[in-house]
All heavy atoms as an XYZ file, in Angstrom:
836
protein
N       0.840     -1.178      0.000
C       0.000      0.000      0.000
C       0.880      1.234      0.000
O       1.887      1.272      0.673
C      -0.895      0.019      1.226
C      -1.824      1.202      1.189
S      -2.513      1.726      2.748
C      -1.124      2.142      3.678
N       0.460      2.239     -0.744
C       1.193      3.485     -0.822
C       0.313      4.590     -0.258
O      -0.804      4.769     -0.688
C       1.555      3.779     -2.267
C       2.393      2.677     -2.882
C       2.538      2.884     -4.358
C       3.249      1.677     -4.945
N       3.268      1.636     -6.354
N       0.836      5.301      0.748
C       0.122      6.464      1.258
C       0.363      7.611      0.301
O       1.477      7.820     -0.158
C       0.621      6.863      2.648
C       0.093      5.947      3.727
O      -1.052      5.493      3.583
O       0.808      5.694      4.694
N      -0.690      8.352      0.015
C      -0.587      9.446     -0.927
C      -1.099     10.710     -0.275
O      -2.229     10.767      0.188
C      -1.410      9.147     -2.208
C      -1.382     10.322     -3.143
C      -0.868      7.908     -2.884
N      -0.266     11.716     -0.217
C      -0.680     13.042      0.205
C      -0.451     13.934     -1.003
O       0.678     14.250     -1.341
C       0.142     13.540      1.393
C      -0.165     12.765      2.637
O      -1.322     12.553      2.934
N       0.855     12.334      3.350
N      -1.490     14.274     -1.663
C      -1.351     14.980     -2.922
C      -1.666     16.462     -2.813
O      -2.629     16.841     -2.170
C      -2.229     14.325     -4.011
O      -2.033     15.028     -5.218
C      -3.676     14.298     -3.663
N      -0.810     17.254     -3.431
C      -1.047     18.693     -3.448
C      -2.060     19.048     -4.531
O      -2.659     20.109     -4.489
C       0.265     19.436     -3.669
O       0.833     19.057     -4.895
N      -2.250     18.181     -5.492
C      -3.261     18.465     -6.513
C      -4.420     17.483     -6.407
O      -4.828     16.857     -7.373
C      -2.638     18.518     -7.899
C      -2.170     17.186     -8.430
O      -2.020     16.235     -7.673
O      -1.974     17.123     -9.642
N      -4.961     17.374     -5.204
C      -6.121     16.508     -4.950
C      -7.271     16.825     -5.886
O      -7.970     15.935     -6.339
C      -6.621     16.674     -3.517
C      -5.828     15.988     -2.480
C      -6.337     16.324     -1.091
O      -7.321     17.093     -0.965
O      -5.740     15.831     -0.145
N      -7.466     18.095     -6.139
C      -8.584     18.514     -6.986
C      -8.500     17.861     -8.363
O      -9.498     17.368     -8.881
C      -8.595     20.033     -7.099
C      -9.805     20.580     -7.813
C      -9.750     22.060     -7.946
N      -8.576     22.372     -8.735
C      -7.908     23.505     -8.684
N      -8.282     24.454     -7.887
N      -6.857     23.714     -9.440
N      -7.304     17.819     -8.944
C      -7.139     17.190    -10.256
C      -7.352     15.683    -10.178
O      -7.974     15.093    -11.061
C      -5.756     17.504    -10.828
C      -5.595     18.919    -11.217
N      -4.786     19.792    -10.543
C      -6.175     19.631    -12.210
C      -4.858     20.985    -11.104
N      -5.701     20.910    -12.119
N      -6.848     15.082     -9.125
C      -7.038     13.641     -8.949
C      -8.516     13.311     -8.807
O      -9.031     12.405     -9.461
C      -6.267     13.148     -7.721
C      -6.488     11.684     -7.341
C      -6.049     10.762     -8.467
C      -5.761     11.359     -6.062
N      -9.216     14.072     -7.968
C     -10.645     13.814     -7.763
C     -11.456     14.064     -9.030
O     -12.378     13.306     -9.335
C     -11.170     14.652     -6.596
C     -10.618     14.263     -5.220
C     -11.140     15.221     -4.152
C     -10.939     12.827     -4.867
N     -11.093     15.099     -9.787
C     -11.833     15.345    -11.033
C     -11.548     14.242    -12.047
O     -12.438     13.850    -12.809
C     -11.524     16.725    -11.603
O     -10.195     16.811    -12.036
N     -10.344     13.695    -12.056
C     -10.031     12.577    -12.943
C     -10.814     11.332    -12.531
O     -11.293     10.579    -13.381
C      -8.516     12.292    -12.956
O      -7.820     13.486    -13.323
C      -8.171     11.192    -13.944
N     -10.981     11.123    -11.229
C     -11.804     10.004    -10.761
C     -13.258     10.187    -11.191
O     -13.929      9.223    -11.570
C     -11.712      9.862     -9.240
C     -10.384      9.345     -8.693
C     -10.387      9.395     -7.167
C     -10.089      7.949     -9.199
N     -13.747     11.413    -11.151
C     -15.106     11.688    -11.629
C     -15.248     11.395    -13.107
O     -16.240     10.798    -13.544
N     -14.255     11.782    -13.890
C     -14.254     11.494    -15.321
C     -14.219      9.982    -15.551
O     -14.931      9.454    -16.404
C     -13.044     12.152    -15.979
C     -12.831     11.873    -17.458
C     -13.981     12.443    -18.272
C     -11.514     12.455    -17.908
N     -13.425      9.299    -14.761
C     -13.312      7.848    -14.869
C     -14.669      7.185    -14.603
O     -15.061      6.256    -15.306
C     -12.263      7.362    -13.870
S     -11.748      5.673    -14.106
N     -15.407      7.673    -13.621
C     -16.735      7.116    -13.338
C     -17.683      7.351    -14.491
O     -18.411      6.457    -14.916
C     -17.311      7.700    -12.065
C     -18.706      7.112    -11.798
C     -19.325      7.624    -10.530
N     -20.634      7.044    -10.370
C     -21.762      7.564    -10.878
N     -21.720      8.669    -11.593
N     -22.913      6.994    -10.670
N     -17.672      8.576    -15.024
C     -18.567      8.896    -16.140
C     -18.232      8.066    -17.381
O     -19.109      7.759    -18.178
C     -18.523     10.389    -16.450
C     -19.194     11.223    -15.362
C     -19.310     12.684    -15.729
N     -18.044     13.366    -15.935
C     -17.257     13.849    -14.978
N     -17.604     13.726    -13.707
N     -16.139     14.472    -15.273
N     -16.970      7.670    -17.524
C     -16.551      6.852    -18.666
C     -16.789      5.369    -18.426
O     -16.505      4.547    -19.300
C     -15.075      7.098    -18.950
N     -17.291      5.024    -17.247
C     -17.541      3.619    -16.942
C     -16.287      2.849    -16.570
O     -16.266      1.625    -16.652
N     -15.262      3.559    -16.149
C     -13.993      2.918    -15.831
C     -13.690      2.833    -14.358
O     -12.528      2.743    -13.967
N     -14.741      2.853    -13.531
C     -14.529      2.881    -12.095
C     -15.589      2.041    -11.388
O     -16.744      2.043    -11.779
C     -14.619      4.341    -11.631
C     -14.352      4.643    -10.191
C     -13.440      5.860    -10.092
C     -15.641      4.969     -9.487
N     -15.158      1.318    -10.374
C     -16.062      0.549     -9.520
C     -16.011      1.204     -8.150
O     -14.916      1.458     -7.628
C     -15.610     -0.924     -9.426
C     -15.634     -1.571    -10.799
C     -16.481     -1.693     -8.439
C     -14.937     -2.904    -10.860
N     -17.158      1.491     -7.562
C     -17.145      2.180     -6.274
C     -17.702      1.309     -5.161
O     -18.613      0.505     -5.380
C     -17.938      3.493     -6.357
O     -19.280      3.244     -6.661
N     -17.129      1.489     -3.988
C     -17.570      0.765     -2.799
C     -16.699     -0.454     -2.525
O     -16.337     -1.193     -3.438
N     -16.368     -0.643     -1.270
C     -15.484     -1.738     -0.869
C     -15.996     -3.115     -1.300
O     -15.234     -3.888     -1.885
C     -15.235     -1.690      0.652
O     -14.679     -0.400      0.974
C     -14.287     -2.770      1.095
N     -17.270     -3.442     -1.062
C     -17.725     -4.781     -1.469
C     -17.624     -5.013     -2.974
O     -17.189     -6.090     -3.411
C     -19.187     -4.835     -1.013
C     -19.324     -3.774      0.005
C     -18.324     -2.724     -0.349
N     -17.982     -4.013     -3.769
C     -17.933     -4.165     -5.221
C     -16.495     -4.251     -5.727
O     -16.198     -5.026     -6.638
C     -18.659     -3.016     -5.928
C     -20.161     -3.215     -5.996
S     -21.010     -2.939     -4.449
C     -21.047     -1.201     -4.309
N     -15.607     -3.474     -5.112
C     -14.200     -3.517     -5.510
C     -13.609     -4.891     -5.187
O     -12.921     -5.502     -6.014
C     -13.403     -2.383     -4.821
C     -11.909     -2.572     -5.011
C     -13.845     -1.024     -5.361
N     -13.891     -5.406     -3.999
C     -13.388     -6.726     -3.600
C     -13.952     -7.828     -4.502
O     -13.222     -8.732     -4.915
C     -13.708     -7.006     -2.131
S     -12.752     -5.988     -0.994
N     -15.238     -7.741     -4.822
C     -15.849     -8.724     -5.731
C     -15.222     -8.665     -7.123
O     -14.996     -9.696     -7.746
C     -17.358     -8.523     -5.835
C     -18.100     -9.011     -4.621
O     -17.597     -9.838     -3.861
N     -19.294     -8.489     -4.422
N     -14.956     -7.459     -7.609
C     -14.356     -7.312     -8.935
C     -12.958     -7.919     -8.968
O     -12.578     -8.559     -9.956
C     -14.306     -5.841     -9.330
N     -12.197     -7.749     -7.894
C     -10.872     -8.373     -7.851
C     -11.006     -9.890     -7.821
O     -10.288    -10.593     -8.532
C     -10.084     -7.886     -6.630
C      -9.524     -6.495     -6.801
S      -8.367     -6.028     -5.500
C      -9.491     -5.586     -4.187
N     -11.927    -10.388     -7.007
C     -12.136    -11.827     -6.881
C     -12.562    -12.438     -8.217
O     -12.144    -13.527     -8.591
C     -13.191    -12.113     -5.814
C     -13.346    -13.573     -5.449
C     -14.332    -13.818     -4.325
N     -14.222    -12.876     -3.218
C     -15.161    -11.977     -2.873
N     -16.294    -11.907     -3.538
N     -14.981    -11.163     -1.860
N     -13.412    -11.725     -8.954
C     -13.920    -12.226    -10.230
C     -13.017    -11.860    -11.408
O     -13.394    -12.055    -12.558
C     -15.333    -11.686    -10.459
C     -16.322    -12.208     -9.434
C     -17.678    -11.518     -9.493
O     -17.885    -10.639    -10.371
O     -18.526    -11.848     -8.651
N     -11.848    -11.308    -11.096
C     -10.843    -10.952    -12.113
C     -11.424    -10.061    -13.211
O     -11.316    -10.359    -14.405
C     -10.205    -12.206    -12.683
C      -9.464    -13.011    -11.638
C      -8.809    -14.210    -12.229
C      -8.033    -15.074    -11.289
N      -8.104    -14.995     -9.908
N     -12.036     -8.970    -12.784
C     -12.669     -8.040    -13.731
C     -11.741     -6.898    -14.136
O     -12.206     -5.855    -14.561
C     -13.964     -7.492    -13.141
C     -14.997     -8.576    -12.975
C     -16.382     -8.040    -13.019
C     -17.353     -9.202    -12.987
N     -18.712     -8.793    -12.881
N     -10.449     -7.085    -13.987
C      -9.492     -6.100    -14.496
C      -9.287     -4.880    -13.632
O      -9.090     -3.789    -14.169
N      -9.311     -5.029    -12.320
C      -9.043     -3.891    -11.436
C      -7.550     -3.586    -11.526
O      -6.709     -4.423    -11.215
C      -9.470     -4.177     -9.985
C      -9.125     -3.003     -9.082
C     -10.958     -4.486     -9.913
N      -7.228     -2.369    -11.972
C      -5.835     -1.967    -12.168
C      -5.229     -1.361    -10.912
O      -4.023     -1.465    -10.691
C      -5.749     -0.964    -13.314
C      -6.318     -1.455    -14.648
C      -6.408     -0.320    -15.637
C      -5.472     -2.585    -15.177
N      -6.047     -0.712    -10.100
C      -5.597     -0.097     -8.848
C      -6.812      0.194     -7.988
O      -7.927      0.338     -8.487
C      -4.833      1.195     -9.114
N      -6.574      0.263     -6.689
C      -7.619      0.621     -5.741
C      -7.181      1.903     -5.035
O      -6.033      2.031     -4.609
C      -7.855     -0.503     -4.710
C      -8.849     -0.069     -3.640
C      -8.344     -1.767     -5.412
N      -8.099      2.843     -4.942
C      -7.845      4.095     -4.245
C      -8.766      4.136     -3.039
O      -9.981      4.006     -3.164
C      -8.068      5.306     -5.171
C      -7.076      5.206     -6.343
C      -7.917      6.608     -4.413
C      -7.195      6.276     -7.370
N      -8.159      4.321     -1.866
C      -8.872      4.279     -0.584
C      -8.843      5.653      0.069
O      -7.820      6.345      0.040
C      -8.175      3.259      0.321
C      -8.750      3.160      1.701
C      -7.932      2.254      2.617
O      -6.840      1.792      2.227
O      -8.407      2.031      3.739
N      -9.949      6.049      0.669
C     -10.028      7.313      1.401
C      -9.229      7.213      2.700
O      -8.981      6.115      3.211
C     -11.482      7.664      1.703
N      -8.844      8.351      3.227
C      -7.987      8.392      4.419
C      -8.701      7.983      5.697
O      -8.065      7.490      6.629
C      -7.402      9.795      4.578
N     -10.007      8.163      5.762
C     -10.714      7.948      7.019
C     -11.519      6.648      7.053
O     -12.516      6.542      7.753
C     -11.617      9.139      7.335
C     -12.683      9.387      6.280
O     -12.568      8.838      5.163
O     -13.627     10.144      6.572
N     -11.056      5.630      6.346
C     -11.753      4.345      6.395
C     -11.493      3.678      7.742
O     -10.507      3.975      8.414
C     -11.273      3.402      5.268
O      -9.867      3.223      5.381
C     -11.616      3.940      3.908
N     -12.377      2.783      8.105
C     -12.209      2.064      9.374
C     -11.025      1.110      9.275
O     -10.584      0.750      8.176
C     -13.475      1.276      9.708
O     -13.615      0.186      8.816
N     -10.524      0.687     10.416
C      -9.414     -0.265     10.448
C      -9.799     -1.569      9.748
O      -8.998     -2.153      9.012
C      -9.000     -0.534     11.897
C      -7.721     -1.321     12.021
C      -6.502     -0.587     11.466
O      -6.425      0.642     11.603
O      -5.634     -1.265     10.879
N     -11.039     -2.018      9.958
C     -11.522     -3.243      9.329
C     -11.543     -3.113      7.802
O     -11.092     -4.011      7.088
C     -12.917     -3.586      9.867
C     -13.422     -4.910      9.360
O     -12.663     -5.857      9.209
N     -14.719     -4.977      9.099
N     -12.059     -2.006      7.308
C     -12.106     -1.774      5.856
C     -10.701     -1.692      5.283
O     -10.407     -2.282      4.240
C     -12.893     -0.486      5.540
O     -14.232     -0.647      6.005
C     -12.902     -0.182      4.050
N      -9.828     -0.987      5.974
C      -8.443     -0.854      5.511
C      -7.765     -2.226      5.444
O      -7.084     -2.542      4.460
C      -7.671      0.098      6.418
C      -6.236      0.218      6.042
N      -5.826      0.786      4.857
C      -5.123     -0.198      6.678
C      -4.505      0.717      4.789
N      -4.055      0.127      5.885
N      -7.960     -3.034      6.463
C      -7.357     -4.372      6.489
C      -7.911     -5.245      5.362
O      -7.170     -5.972      4.699
C      -7.600     -5.031      7.847
C      -6.979     -6.400      7.988
C      -5.472     -6.411      7.803
O      -4.811     -5.438      8.222
O      -4.946     -7.383      7.221
N      -9.215     -5.159      5.140
C      -9.847     -5.950      4.070
C      -9.272     -5.561      2.715
O      -8.892     -6.428      1.910
C     -11.359     -5.727      4.087
C     -12.107     -6.467      3.005
C     -13.566     -6.082      3.017
C     -14.408     -7.306      3.241
N     -15.832     -7.005      3.254
N      -9.194     -4.253      2.448
C      -8.664     -3.782      1.170
C      -7.188     -4.151      1.023
O      -6.761     -4.593     -0.046
C      -8.846     -2.273      1.036
C     -10.276     -1.796      0.814
C     -10.370     -0.291      0.977
C     -10.780     -2.214     -0.559
N      -6.428     -3.985      2.078
C      -4.996     -4.307      2.033
C      -4.763     -5.775      1.714
O      -3.935     -6.118      0.864
C      -4.314     -3.964      3.359
O      -4.329     -2.591      3.579
N      -5.494     -6.644      2.391
C      -5.277     -8.079      2.172
C      -5.741     -8.515      0.783
O      -5.065     -9.299      0.114
C      -5.953     -8.910      3.264
O      -7.346     -8.776      3.216
N      -6.875     -8.005      0.319
C      -7.361     -8.356     -1.024
C      -6.396     -7.859     -2.097
O      -6.083     -8.588     -3.046
C      -8.754     -7.776     -1.285
C      -9.850     -8.390     -0.472
C     -10.220     -9.743     -0.980
C     -11.430    -10.244     -0.207
N     -11.683    -11.645     -0.425
N      -5.945     -6.616     -1.954
C      -5.015     -6.054     -2.947
C      -3.696     -6.816     -2.954
O      -3.137     -7.071     -4.022
C      -4.785     -4.569     -2.678
S      -6.195     -3.543     -3.144
N      -3.213     -7.197     -1.785
C      -1.972     -7.971     -1.724
C      -2.159     -9.333     -2.386
O      -1.318     -9.777     -3.174
C      -1.521     -8.129     -0.277
N      -3.271     -9.985     -2.084
C      -3.525    -11.318     -2.634
C      -3.642    -11.291     -4.158
O      -3.089    -12.136     -4.856
C      -4.783    -11.921     -2.016
C      -5.061    -13.318     -2.486
C      -4.378    -14.390     -1.932
C      -5.997    -13.570     -3.483
C      -4.625    -15.697     -2.373
C      -6.248    -14.864     -3.921
C      -5.555    -15.927     -3.363
N      -4.373    -10.304     -4.687
C      -4.603    -10.224     -6.127
C      -3.555     -9.357     -6.845
O      -3.681     -9.109     -8.042
C      -6.012     -9.714     -6.425
C      -7.062    -10.712     -6.000
C      -7.844    -10.495     -4.867
C      -7.257    -11.892     -6.706
C      -8.797    -11.424     -4.464
C      -8.196    -12.823     -6.315
C      -8.962    -12.585     -5.189
O      -9.899    -13.509     -4.793
N      -2.554     -8.887     -6.111
C      -1.460     -8.080     -6.649
C      -1.953     -6.840     -7.383
O      -1.578     -6.562     -8.523
C      -0.562     -8.932     -7.535
C       0.061    -10.089     -6.783
C       0.921    -10.971     -7.661
O       0.873    -10.905     -8.889
N       1.723    -11.807     -7.030
N      -2.831     -6.107     -6.700
C      -3.377     -4.859     -7.220
C      -2.835     -3.731     -6.346
O      -2.924     -3.802     -5.125
C      -4.929     -4.875     -7.165
C      -5.503     -3.528     -7.559
C      -5.483     -5.973     -8.057
N      -2.263     -2.679     -6.947
C      -1.746     -1.564     -6.146
C      -2.870     -0.881     -5.357
O      -3.969     -0.678     -5.880
C      -1.159     -0.603     -7.168
C      -1.080     -1.352     -8.442
C      -2.043     -2.490     -8.368
N      -2.573     -0.535     -4.114
C      -3.522      0.167     -3.245
C      -2.926      1.514     -2.895
O      -1.788      1.594     -2.430
C      -3.784     -0.643     -1.972
C      -4.618      0.034     -0.888
C      -6.041      0.312     -1.381
C      -4.651     -0.832      0.371
N      -3.692      2.571     -3.128
C      -3.270      3.932     -2.804
C      -4.228      4.497     -1.772
O      -5.438      4.445     -1.974
C      -3.293      4.828     -4.045
C      -2.344      4.391     -5.120
C      -2.770      3.556     -6.145
C      -1.016      4.801     -5.102
C      -1.893      3.150     -7.139
C      -0.131      4.405     -6.091
C      -0.582      3.574     -7.107
O       0.286      3.172     -8.076
N      -3.690      5.028     -0.702
C      -4.516      5.694      0.303
C      -4.307      7.182      0.134
O      -3.199      7.679      0.309
C      -4.116      5.245      1.705
C      -5.131      5.615      2.731
C      -4.914      4.852      4.005
N      -6.101      4.972      4.818
C      -6.203      4.472      6.019
N      -5.210      3.786      6.536
N      -7.313      4.626      6.699
N      -5.361      7.883     -0.242
C      -5.247      9.322     -0.502
C      -5.789     10.111      0.674
O      -6.562      9.600      1.470
C      -5.941      9.721     -1.823
C      -7.427      9.391     -1.805
C      -5.266      9.021     -3.005
C      -8.196      9.909     -3.007
N      -5.390     11.354      0.755
C      -5.721     12.179      1.919
C      -7.043     12.920      1.763
O      -7.121     14.121      1.993
C      -4.577     13.162      2.191
O      -4.406     14.009      1.073
N      -8.080     12.217      1.363
C      -9.419     12.792      1.292
C     -10.369     11.917      2.103
O     -10.101     10.741      2.327
C      -9.941     12.919     -0.163
C      -9.046     13.817     -0.988
C     -10.073     11.580     -0.819
N     -11.459     12.494      2.524
C     -12.440     11.756      3.321
C     -13.327     10.903      2.426
O     -13.362     11.076      1.200
C     -13.312     12.731      4.112
O     -14.161     13.441      3.234
N     -14.060     10.002      3.053
C     -14.993      9.153      2.316
C     -16.091     10.000      1.667
O     -16.551      9.684      0.577
C     -15.617      8.082      3.224
O     -16.207      8.718      4.362
C     -14.578      7.078      3.686
N     -16.481     11.099      2.324
C     -17.494     11.990      1.743
C     -16.947     12.715      0.520
O     -17.649     12.877     -0.475
C     -17.992     13.015      2.775
C     -19.026     12.473      3.724
C     -18.402     11.636      4.840
O     -17.221     11.774      5.146
N     -19.185     10.758      5.433
N     -15.685     13.175      0.597
C     -15.082     13.871     -0.547
C     -14.904     12.928     -1.736
O     -15.114     13.321     -2.878
C     -13.735     14.473     -0.160
C     -13.872     15.662      0.774
O     -14.957     16.277      0.814
O     -12.885     15.972      1.477
N     -14.521     11.687     -1.447
C     -14.365     10.704     -2.514
C     -15.720     10.422     -3.174
O     -15.829     10.376     -4.395
C     -13.745      9.417     -1.969
C     -13.402      8.319     -2.979
C     -12.486      8.842     -4.084
C     -12.763      7.141     -2.274
N     -16.754     10.286     -2.361
C     -18.106     10.062     -2.891
C     -18.554     11.241     -3.749
O     -19.069     11.056     -4.862
C     -19.088      9.835     -1.750
N     -18.357     12.444     -3.251
C     -18.766     13.644     -3.982
C     -18.038     13.733     -5.322
O     -18.620     14.101     -6.339
C     -18.475     14.871     -3.115
C     -19.314     16.046     -3.402
C     -19.154     17.214     -2.426
N     -18.092     17.115     -1.443
C     -18.278     16.852     -0.147
N     -19.485     16.662      0.323
N     -17.260     16.800      0.698
N     -16.753     13.363     -5.343
C     -15.963     13.445     -6.573
C     -16.491     12.530     -7.665
O     -16.391     12.848     -8.850
C     -14.509     13.102     -6.275
N     -17.075     11.411     -7.283
C     -17.583     10.473     -8.291
C     -19.095     10.550     -8.447
O     -19.706      9.682     -9.065
C     -17.122      9.030     -7.998
C     -17.686      8.512     -6.677
C     -15.608      8.932     -8.040
C     -17.493      7.022     -6.468
N     -19.690     11.584     -7.861
C     -21.121     11.814     -8.054
C     -22.030     10.948     -7.217
O     -23.172     10.701     -7.608
N     -21.555     10.490     -6.083
C     -22.370      9.665     -5.181
C     -22.713     10.482     -3.940
O     -22.012     11.415     -3.579
C     -21.601      8.413     -4.742
C     -21.183      7.503     -5.856
C     -22.295      6.578     -6.223
C     -21.811      5.556     -7.251
N     -22.799      4.603     -7.584
N     -23.785     10.082     -3.275
C     -24.110     10.713     -1.997
C     -23.655      9.776     -0.889
O     -23.460      8.581     -1.114
C     -25.604     10.983     -1.891
O     -26.314      9.772     -2.000
N     -23.472     10.301      0.290
C     -23.023      9.471      1.409
C     -21.521      9.361      1.439
O     -20.808     10.331      1.216
N     -21.031      8.155      1.697
C     -19.601      7.919      1.823
C     -19.171      6.764      0.933
O     -19.883      5.778      0.796
C     -19.265      7.607      3.281
N     -18.008      6.914      0.332
C     -17.401      5.847     -0.469
C     -15.991      5.648      0.063
O     -15.170      6.565      0.025
C     -17.371      6.207     -1.976
C     -16.579      5.177     -2.759
C     -18.777      6.325     -2.530
N     -15.713      4.455      0.574
C     -14.411      4.177      1.184
C     -13.336      3.906      0.147
O     -12.173      4.244      0.352
C     -14.520      2.992      2.138
N     -13.716      3.283     -0.960
C     -12.714      2.907     -1.960
C     -13.321      2.825     -3.340
O     -14.519      2.584     -3.490
C     -12.099      1.559     -1.595
N     -12.457      3.023     -4.331
C     -12.843      2.852     -5.726
C     -11.790      1.996     -6.418
O     -10.616      2.014     -6.055
C     -13.004      4.205     -6.468
C     -14.137      5.015     -5.880
C     -11.717      4.998     -6.470
N     -12.232      1.243     -7.408
C     -11.326      0.439     -8.219
C     -11.300      0.988     -9.629
O     -12.347      1.263    -10.210
N     -10.119      1.159    -10.173
C      -9.961      1.691    -11.524
C      -9.873      0.512    -12.492
O      -9.040     -0.382    -12.309
C      -8.678      2.547    -11.643
C      -8.585      3.578    -10.510
C      -8.597      3.201    -13.013
C      -9.737      4.533    -10.411
N     -10.714      0.529    -13.539
C     -10.705     -0.550    -14.521
C     -10.475     -0.051    -15.951
O     -10.498     -0.840    -16.881
C     -12.019     -1.377    -14.462
C     -13.242     -0.506    -14.691
C     -12.124     -2.126    -13.152
C     -14.548     -1.275    -14.829
N     -10.204      1.226    -16.115
C      -9.974      1.824    -17.439
C      -8.490      2.126    -17.584
O      -7.948      2.946    -16.855
C     -10.817      3.099    -17.568
C     -10.841      3.687    -18.939
N      -9.766      4.369    -19.475
C     -11.809      3.699    -19.872
C     -10.083      4.784    -20.679
N     -11.324      4.383    -20.947
N      -7.817      1.462    -18.533
C      -6.365      1.596    -18.669
C      -5.909      3.013    -18.993
O      -4.945      3.503    -18.424
C      -5.840      0.627    -19.720
C      -5.862     -0.804    -19.255
C      -5.208     -1.750    -20.237
O      -4.207     -1.353    -20.877
O      -5.707     -2.876    -20.354
N      -6.589      3.674    -19.915
C      -6.200      5.026    -20.300
C      -6.324      6.003    -19.154
O      -5.428      6.834    -18.929
N      -7.426      5.920    -18.435
C      -7.610      6.825    -17.303
C      -6.714      6.434    -16.135
O      -6.333      7.286    -15.337
C      -9.075      6.875    -16.904
C      -9.941      7.591    -17.938
C     -11.415      7.401    -17.637
C      -9.606      9.062    -18.009
N      -6.339      5.182    -16.036
C      -5.400      4.776    -14.995
C      -4.064      5.481    -15.195
O      -3.423      5.899    -14.231
C      -5.215      3.254    -14.988
C      -4.287      2.759    -13.917
S      -4.887      3.184    -12.268
C      -3.331      3.325    -11.411
N      -3.670      5.666    -16.439
C      -2.433      6.394    -16.735
C      -2.523      7.833    -16.234
O      -1.579      8.343    -15.626
C      -2.158      6.374    -18.257
O      -2.092      5.013    -18.680
C      -0.868      7.076    -18.599
N      -3.657      8.482    -16.466
C      -3.850      9.855    -15.994
C      -3.869      9.920    -14.468
O      -3.277     10.822    -13.870
C      -5.146     10.426    -16.559
N      -4.519      8.966    -13.844
C      -4.574      8.926    -12.383
C      -3.184      8.679    -11.821
O      -2.774      9.310    -10.834
C      -5.580      7.849    -11.916
C      -6.998      8.313    -12.236
C      -5.424      7.547    -10.434
C      -8.056      7.245    -12.124
N      -2.424      7.793    -12.446
C      -1.070      7.481    -11.998
C      -0.193      8.739    -12.016
O       0.617      8.938    -11.124
C      -0.465      6.396    -12.893
C       0.843      5.842    -12.375
C       0.633      5.001    -11.132
O      -0.312      4.256    -11.027
N       1.528      5.149    -10.186
N      -0.371      9.594    -13.028
C       0.389     10.836    -13.099
C       0.093     11.719    -11.897
O       0.991     12.323    -11.318
C       0.067     11.594    -14.390
C       0.650     10.938    -15.609
C       0.244     11.696    -16.869
C       0.674     10.936    -18.097
N       0.188     11.557    -19.326
N      -1.169     11.796    -11.488
C      -1.532     12.609    -10.327
C      -0.951     12.010     -9.050
O      -0.518     12.732     -8.167
C      -3.047     12.729    -10.186
C      -3.701     13.499    -11.277
N      -3.371     14.802    -11.589
C      -4.668     13.157    -12.162
C      -4.099     15.208    -12.596
N      -4.899     14.232    -12.970
N      -0.952     10.699     -8.964
C      -0.441     10.046     -7.757
C       1.079     10.170     -7.661
O       1.612     10.295     -6.575
C      -0.845      8.569     -7.745
C      -2.335      8.292     -7.644
C      -2.620      6.816     -7.844
C      -2.882      8.764     -6.304
N       1.781     10.163     -8.786
C       3.231     10.208     -8.756
C       3.791     11.617     -8.553
O       4.964     11.778     -8.320
C       3.816      9.612    -10.039
O       3.462     10.391    -11.148
N       2.949     12.619     -8.597
C       3.394     13.996     -8.373
C       3.563     14.321     -6.899
O       3.968     15.407     -6.543
C       2.396     14.985     -8.946
C       2.386     15.032    -10.430
C       1.459     16.105    -10.887
N       1.262     15.961    -12.314
C       0.291     16.536    -12.978
N      -0.610     17.243    -12.350
N       0.175     16.375    -14.262
N       3.215     13.404     -6.044
C       3.222     13.670     -4.622
C       4.628     13.709     -4.059
O       5.497     13.018     -4.538
C       2.418     12.588     -3.896
C       1.004     12.598     -4.375
O       0.355     13.618     -4.305
N       0.546     11.484     -4.906
N       4.811     14.561     -3.024
C       6.138     14.664     -2.399
C       6.542     13.397     -1.712
O       5.783     12.560     -1.382
C       5.971     15.801     -1.407
C       4.518     16.026     -1.239
C       3.833     15.399     -2.407
């Protein structure tokens, strides 16, 4: 797992919103875990900073088992939900679009 503190969170979150609109994103811990289990092409998992210890452990172990990179970003579950057009809280999203994963990776690698 890689902790991410990004200075351009706004760009990362807007890219995640674009990814959702393009159909390249799976939202919610259960759906992300199921997609990894069913080998649906999850390229990376992005987790909010304020997830519970149980959720964090579940995501960490699934990502390690299926060899999927896990990024923990410094936004809340509410901010992550708002960025992808959901109400409530979203603890994690899975990226399944290769082209947009490249754009997201650029935002993640800009971090100090």
